[in-house]
N, C-alpha and C positions, 0 to 999 in steps of 0.2 A: 252644148253651148254654141251659140252662133258666133261666127267671126265677122268682124267689121273693120272698116278702114277709117282712120282719122286723117282728114286732110288738113294740111297746114295752109291757111290762106295767104301767108306771107311769102313773098318771092325772095329768091336769093340770086345774086349775080352768078353767071355761068363761070366766070374766072375771077380769081381774087388777086389783088395786088397788095401784098403784105409789106411792101416798101413804104417808108414814111415819105418818100419823095426827096428832092434835093434839100440840103440845108439852106437856110436863108443867107448865111454868111454875113460879111460886112454890109451894113445897111446904109452907110454914108453914100449919098448920090443915087439911091434907089427909090423907086415908087412903091410904097407900102399901102395897101388898101385895108380898111377896117369895115367889116360888115356889122351893122347894127340893125335893130328892128324898132317897132313903135311901142313896145310893151315895157321893156326893162330899163327903168331910169338908172338903176345901179350900173348897168352895163354902159349906158351913156356916160356916166361919171368916170368909170374906169377907163373906157376907151378914149375919152378926152385926155385923161392924164397920160396914157400910153402914147397917144398921138403927139403930145407936147414933148415927151421924152425922145421919141423918134425924130421929131423935127429938130430938137436940140442937137441930136447926133448927126444931122445933115441929111436925113431922109425926107423925101416928099411924101405927104400923107393925104389920102382922100378917103372919104366915107361913102358907103352905099347903104341906104336904108330900105330894108325889106318891108313891104306893106301887104296889101291884098294879093294873094297868090292863086286865085282861081278865076276862071272866066277870062274875059278880054283883058282885065287888069293883070291877071296872072301871066298871060302871054306877053304883055308889055313888060312886066317885071323880069321875066326870063330873058327877053332880048336885052334889057338894060343891064342885067347882071352879066350876061355874056360879053357885052361891049365893054363894061367896066373891067372885068377880069383881063381882057385883052390888053389893057393899058398898064397892068401891074407887074412888078418884079417879085411880089410876095403878098400873101393875104392872111389876115387874122379875122376869123369869122365867129361871131357869137350872137346870141347867147343861148346855149342849150340849158334852159331852166324850167321847162315844162314839157309835156308830151309833144305837142305840135311844134313848139319852138325848137325842141331838140331835133325833130324830124327835118324841119326846114334848114336849120343851121348845118346839120350834117349833109343834107342834100346839096346845099350851096358849097360847103367845104369840099365835097367830092368833085363837084363841077370845077372848082378852083384847082384842086390837085390834078385833075385830069388834063388841065392845060399845061402842066409841067412846072408851074411856079411853086416855090416853097409855100406851104399852107399849114396853118394850125387852126383847129377849132377850139373854142372855149366853152366849157360846161361847168355847171355847179356840181358839187359832190353827189347830190341825190340823183343826178341824171348821167353820171359818168358811165355806168354799166350800159345803160340804154344807148348812149352815144356810140360806144364801142360796138354794140350789137348792130345798130343801124349802119355804121361804117362797113362792117363785115358783110351785111346783107346787100350793101350797095357796091360791093366789089373792091373796097379799099380798107381792108382790116388793119393796115399799117398807118392809117391816117393819124397824124399827130394831134394830140389832145392835151390841153392844159386845164386843170381843174381848180376852180375857185370854191370857197366855202359855201355852204347852204345852211340857213337861208341867207340871201344876199339883199334882195330888193326891200326887205322889211327893215333893214338897218338904217341908221341915220347917215346922212351924207358924209360927215367926217369919218365915220367908221368905214364906210365903203371906200372912200378915197385912200385911207390907210391900207386897206386890203389891196387896192390897186397898186400902190407903191410897193408893198411887200411882194406882190406877185409879178412885177414887171421883169426882174432879172430871171426868175425861174421860168417864165414864159419864153423869154429869149433863148434860154438854154434848151428848152424842149423843142423849140423851133429851129435850133441850130444856127442862131443869129449871134452876131457879135457887135459890140460897141466898144471900140478901143478908146483909150484915153485921148488919142489924137482926134478921133472922130467926135468925141464929146466936146473937145475944145473948139472944133470948127463950128 
């Protein structure tokens, strides 16, 4: 019987950072960035609700929308992402809800985490394992991940908004963030 070698075409990072990175801590007075894309309307609805909650707690919130990620447009997007990340005190990145979306969400979340800011990626249940796998292959196996139900985008807006409300506090807990009663009153 002949011997053969099976090559794995996927790369893995040489070193792994199993740390989730710093906790987000109190968010009042801090600049929180939320990464969205052009595909998942449900993530637009959820992130808009979360942004309103963060603003009510005294955080400043900005959005960055991922679009075309190849060629000259991709290079421009990479520069914009890097510049945006440099302005943030913490980042929420989504939505890992398909193969390529999961890849780009995790890639961008790794870039955010590598800057040292508190970072959390958002995925749907069907892409949770894939998101963890990509984070590990990217050298950040400890990347924080919050999981939303699947399917998500196929649901009515009211149902999606209720999911967003229900997942806000658990996402904050996973991110190591806090909103005290005083912060909410401010």
